[in-house]
N, C-alpha and C positions, 0 to 999 in steps of 0.2 A: 366199106372198110374205113375206119376212123384213124386220122393220124397217119403217122409214118415211123420207120425205125429210127431209132436216134444215130447220130454221127458220134455222140459222146454221152455218157450218163454218169451221175455223181454217186458215189458211194461214200457214206459218212461213217466215220469210226465208231463202233459201239462196243458194248461189252459181251456180244454174242457172235455171229457169224462174221461180222466185220471189225473183230478185236485187232487185226494186224493189217491194216491199210494205212498208207502214209507215203513218207518222201524219204528218199536217201539224201546224203549230203551233197551229192552231184545233181540233184534235181529229179532224178528219176522218180516215178510212181511206182508203188507196189502193192501187191494184195497176197498175202500168205493165207491159205485155207487148206480144208481138208475135205475134198470132194469124194464121193463115193458111188459105187454102182451098187444098188439095193439087192439084197438076196432075194430070189425067188424059189419056188419049188424046182425050177430047172437050172438054176445057176446059183453058186454060193455067193455071188456079189465080189466085190473089191473095194479096198480102202486106199486112199492116197494121201501124200503131202504134196501140195502144189504152191509153188511161188510163181507168181506172174509178174513180169517186168513191163513198164510202159515207159514211153519218152515223157519228157516234161509237158509235151503237148497232149499226151494221152494216147499216143499210138502204141499198139501192142509191139514188143521188142522180143520177149523170150519167155518160154515156160520151162521151170525146172521142176519136174514131176517124179515122184518116188512111189512105187506101188508096194503094199504091204499084204496083199492077199484077202481073204475073207476075213471080216470082223471076228468071227467066232474063233479063228485060229492065229490071228495076226499077233506078233510081238508088240506089245503096247508100249513096252520101255523103248523098243528101237523106233517105233513110230514117233514118240515123244522126242527123242534124242535127235531124229531127223528134222523134225519140226523147229526144235530150238536152233540147230546147226543152220537151217536154212535162214532163220531170222538173223542169227549172229554174222553169217557171211555178208550181209547188207552193210555191215558197219553201223555206224551212228545213224540213227532214223529219227524222225518226226511222225508220230501218229496223228492222223487227220484225215481230212476228206480227200478224196481221189476224184479226178473226172478223166474217164477213159472211154476208148472206143471198143464197141463189140468185137469178138474176136472168136475164132475157133483154131484148135490145134489138134492132132490126133497123136495119141501115145498108148501103148498097151492094148491096141485094138479098140480104143475108146475115144470118143469126141469129147474135148474139154473146151470150156470157154464161157464167155457171155455171149449167148446166142440169142439173136432176135427170132421171135416166133409171130409170125403174121396172124391176124384175126381170122377165125373160121366163120364168122357171120359178119354182116354188115354193120352191126351196131357195136360190135366190139372193139377193143383196143388193141394196139401191139404191145408185147411184152418182150423183155430180154430176161432169159432164164440162166442162172449159173448151173451148169453142167460139168460132169455128171452128178446126179443126186437131185436135181431141181430143188436146192434148198435155199435159193434166194431168186426172188423174181421182182423185176423192176417194170413199172410202167410210167407214161407221162403223169406229172411233168418230170421229164428226165433229169432235171436239176435239183429235185428234192433231196437226193441223197439216201431216201428211204427205200425199204424193200418189204416184201411179204415173204413169209416162210411157208 
């Protein structure tokens, strides 16, 4: 097994999945995103809005998660309004790089978080995956701020 899981990892602000990462005026770090459980033949999936809050040091503090049901039947306007409200409730923010610790939290029967995944083979690396949805994946160097999709 190569490397080790990070105590913290960086996420750089961008125009894609990390559009709403940054800092509040009191120094907390935040990450507003839209995780999802993919639909399968057996399950219709689930869409969410998630606001993750971290201390100035990057320690996970709180998750505010709203569920919207399957993508095919969700109220897109309500989802967008909730997303906008979650951003607004933070007050004045500065968008930019955050450096946060991996974490997990369970809501709606689903595990959310930045979840470390150990290598399956000796020559593989550690990853930290944003779940549910596996739509952002981080690996060393942990301070790069970059991710795979």
